[in-house]
C-alpha positions in Angstrom: 30.5 12.4 19.9 28.1 10.2 18.3 24.3 11.0 18.6 22.0 8.6 20.4 19.9 6.8 17.9 16.6 8.3 19.3 18.0 11.7 18.4 18.4 10.8 14.8 14.6 10.9 14.6 12.4 13.8 13.2 8.7 14.5 13.5 8.2 13.0 10.1 10.0 9.8 11.3 7.5 9.5 14.1 4.6 9.5 11.7 6.6 6.7 9.6 6.7 4.8 12.9 2.9 5.1 13.4 2.6 3.9 9.8 4.6 0.7 10.6 2.4 0.3 13.8 -0.8 0.5 11.8 0.6 -2.2 9.5 1.4 -4.4 12.6 -2.1 -4.0 14.0 -3.5 -4.9 10.7 -1.7 -8.1 10.8 -2.5 -8.8 14.5 -6.2 -8.2 14.1 -6.8 -10.4 11.0 -4.7 -13.4 12.3 -5.7 -13.3 16.0 -8.9 -14.2 17.9 -9.5 -10.8 19.5 -12.9 -11.1 18.1 -15.4 -14.0 17.4 -16.6 -12.0 14.4 -14.6 -12.5 11.1 -16.3 -9.6 9.7 -14.8 -7.4 12.4 -11.3 -8.9 11.8 -11.4 -8.0 8.2 -12.8 -4.5 8.9 -10.3 -3.8 11.5 -7.3 -5.0 9.2 -8.7 -3.1 6.3 -9.0 0.0 8.4 -5.6 0.0 9.7 -4.0 -0.4 6.3 -5.9 2.6 5.2 -4.8 4.5 8.2 -1.2 3.5 7.4 -1.8 4.9 3.8 -2.8 8.2 5.4 0.0 8.1 7.7 2.4 7.6 4.7 1.1 10.7 2.9 1.3 12.8 6.1 4.9 11.8 6.7 5.8 13.1 3.3 4.0 16.4 3.9 5.7 16.9 7.2 9.2 16.0 5.9 8.8 18.7 3.2 7.7 21.3 5.7 10.3 20.5 8.5 13.9 19.5 8.9 14.3 15.9 7.5 16.5 13.3 9.3 19.4 11.3 8.1 17.6 8.0 8.3 14.2 9.3 7.1 14.1 7.7 3.7 15.2 4.3 5.0 12.8 4.5 8.0 10.0 5.3 5.6 10.7 2.3 3.5 10.9 -0.1 6.4 7.5 1.1 7.7 6.0 0.9 4.2 7.3 -2.7 4.0 5.4 -3.6 7.1 2.0 -1.8 6.2 1.8 -1.9 2.4 3.5 -5.2 1.5 3.4 -7.7 4.4 0.0 -6.5 5.8 -1.8 -6.6 2.4 -0.3 -9.9 1.6 -1.5 -11.5 5.0 -4.9 -9.7 4.4 -5.3 -11.3 1.0 -4.3 -14.7 2.3 -6.9 -14.5 5.2 -9.7 -13.5 2.7 -9.0 -16.4 0.4 -7.9 -19.1 3.1 -11.2 -20.7 3.0 -10.9 -21.4 -0.8 -7.4 -22.8 -0.8 -8.0 -25.0 2.3 -9.6 -27.7 0.1 -6.7 -28.3 -2.3 -2.9 -28.2 -1.9 -2.4 -26.9 -5.6 -4.5 -23.7 -4.7 -2.4 -23.1 -1.4 0.8 -23.4 -3.4 -0.7 -21.1 -6.2 -1.6 -18.4 -3.7 1.6 -18.7 -1.7 3.6 -18.4 -4.9 1.8 -15.3 -5.9 2.2 -13.7 -2.5 5.9 -14.6 -2.3 6.4 -13.0 -5.7 4.5 -9.8 -4.4 6.6 -9.7 -1.4 9.8 -10.1 -3.2 8.9 -7.4 -5.7 7.8 -5.1 -2.8 11.2 -5.6 -1.0 13.2 -4.7 -4.1 10.9 -1.7 -4.8 11.3 -0.3 -1.5 14.9 -1.0 -1.0 15.8 0.7 -4.2 13.3 3.7 -4.0 15.8 6.2 -2.7 18.4 5.4 -5.3 15.9 5.8 -8.2 14.2 8.9 -6.8 13.2 11.4 -9.5 11.8 14.9 -9.1 8.8 14.7 -11.5 7.9 11.0 -11.7 8.2 7.5 -10.0 9.9 4.7 -11.7 7.6 1.8 -11.3 4.2 1.8 -9.6 4.3 3.6 -6.2 3.7 1.1 -3.5 0.6 2.8 -2.0 -1.0 2.7 -5.4 -0.5 -1.2 -5.4 -1.7 -1.6 -1.8 -4.8 0.1 -2.6 -5.6 -2.0 -5.8 -4.9 -5.3 -4.1 -6.5 -4.4 -0.8 -9.8 -3.3 -2.3 -10.1 -6.2 -4.9 -9.4 -8.6 -2.0 -12.2 -6.6 0.0 -14.7 -7.1 -2.8 -13.7 -10.9 -2.8 -12.8 -11.0 -6.5 -13.0 -14.5 -7.9 -9.9 -16.5 -6.9 -8.8 -17.1 -10.3 -8.5 -13.4 -10.9 -6.9 -12.2 -7.6 -3.7 -14.3 -8.2 -2.7 -12.9 -11.7 -3.5 -9.3 -10.2 -1.2 -9.9 -7.2 1.7 -11.0 -9.5 1.0 -8.3 -12.3 0.7 -5.4 -9.8 3.8 -6.7 -7.9 5.7 -6.8 -11.1 4.6 -3.2 -12.0 6.2 -2.1 -8.7 9.6 -3.0 -10.0 9.0 -2.2 -13.7 10.6 0.7 -15.7 7.2 2.4 -16.4 7.1 6.0 -15.3 4.4 7.4 -13.2 3.6 11.0 -12.5 4.0 12.5 -9.0 0.6 14.0 -8.1 -0.1 17.5 -7.0 -1.5 18.6 -3.7 -5.2 18.8 -5.1 -5.3 15.2 -6.4 -3.5 13.9 -3.4 -6.2 15.6 -1.3 -8.9 13.9 -3.3 -7.2 10.6 -2.7 -7.0 11.2 1.0 -10.7 12.1 1.1 -11.6 8.9 -0.7 -9.4 6.9 1.7 -11.2 8.6 4.6 -14.6 7.9 3.1 -13.7 4.1 2.6 -12.7 4.1 6.4 -16.0 5.8 7.5 -18.4 4.2 5.1 -16.7 0.9 4.7 -19.3 -1.4 3.0 -22.2 1.1 3.0 -24.1 1.7 -0.2 -22.5 -1.5 -1.8 -19.1 -0.3 -1.0 -19.3 2.8 -3.2 -16.3 4.4 -1.3 -13.8 1.8 -1.7 -15.0 1.3 -5.3 -14.4 5.0 -6.3 -11.1 4.8 -4.6 -10.3 1.7 -6.6 -11.4 3.3 -10.0 -9.3 6.5 -9.1 -6.1 4.4 -8.5 -6.8 2.3 -11.9 -7.1 5.7 -13.8 -3.8 6.8 -12.3 -2.3 3.3 -13.3 -3.5 3.4 -16.9 -3.6 7.1 -17.6 -0.5 8.2 -15.7 2.3 6.7 -17.9 0.5 7.9 -21.1 0.2 11.4 -19.7 3.8 11.5 -19.0 5.1 10.0 -22.2 2.9 12.2 -24.5 1.8 15.4 -22.6 4.9 16.4 -20.5 8.4 16.8 -20.7 10.3 14.5 -18.3 13.1 16.0 -16.2 
């Protein structure tokens, strides 16, 4: 007798669904009129995306410690699509919407860049379980690209720079570049930086998000070099 769909879920899958819900809330808060404060909308959306990143890391830990389900990998990819591809794209569009409202070509430029990012994200997440390796990732992991784009939009980097960044980071997701899988200690440091970014937000000139961004950029630039020259790939 076939199992009811709900019984296919594991504890880790529940965390993945929470991840997707955080992404949904990030979108809702930034596009709705739940608050008269644009700053509140931005902070709420920013915070929910960071919470989704924490949930994504947690579901991986729980999956390794408990029994995994048959649909876990697929469910995680669908959750990540909501919270780490669609939600950041909406966040970026909202941040720069005032700048593009004046000119049609700017709107087309921004939408084109975000459509490319969404397309790359879909391809990346759909093929992730097929290209899974033990020691490294093929292409930049989606959480890393989410952090980079989320924070540079948070700092409202000049419009002329955000668009190439969106396209390049998206293309790196589906590239053949290999990035190392990080150990528990480094992942713990990344989680602490995410928590600090949640709590401190823009305090002290946004030092916490800035440090998180620097950490991910170091991973982006040093990680492939480390894999190529200092380790034996398996």
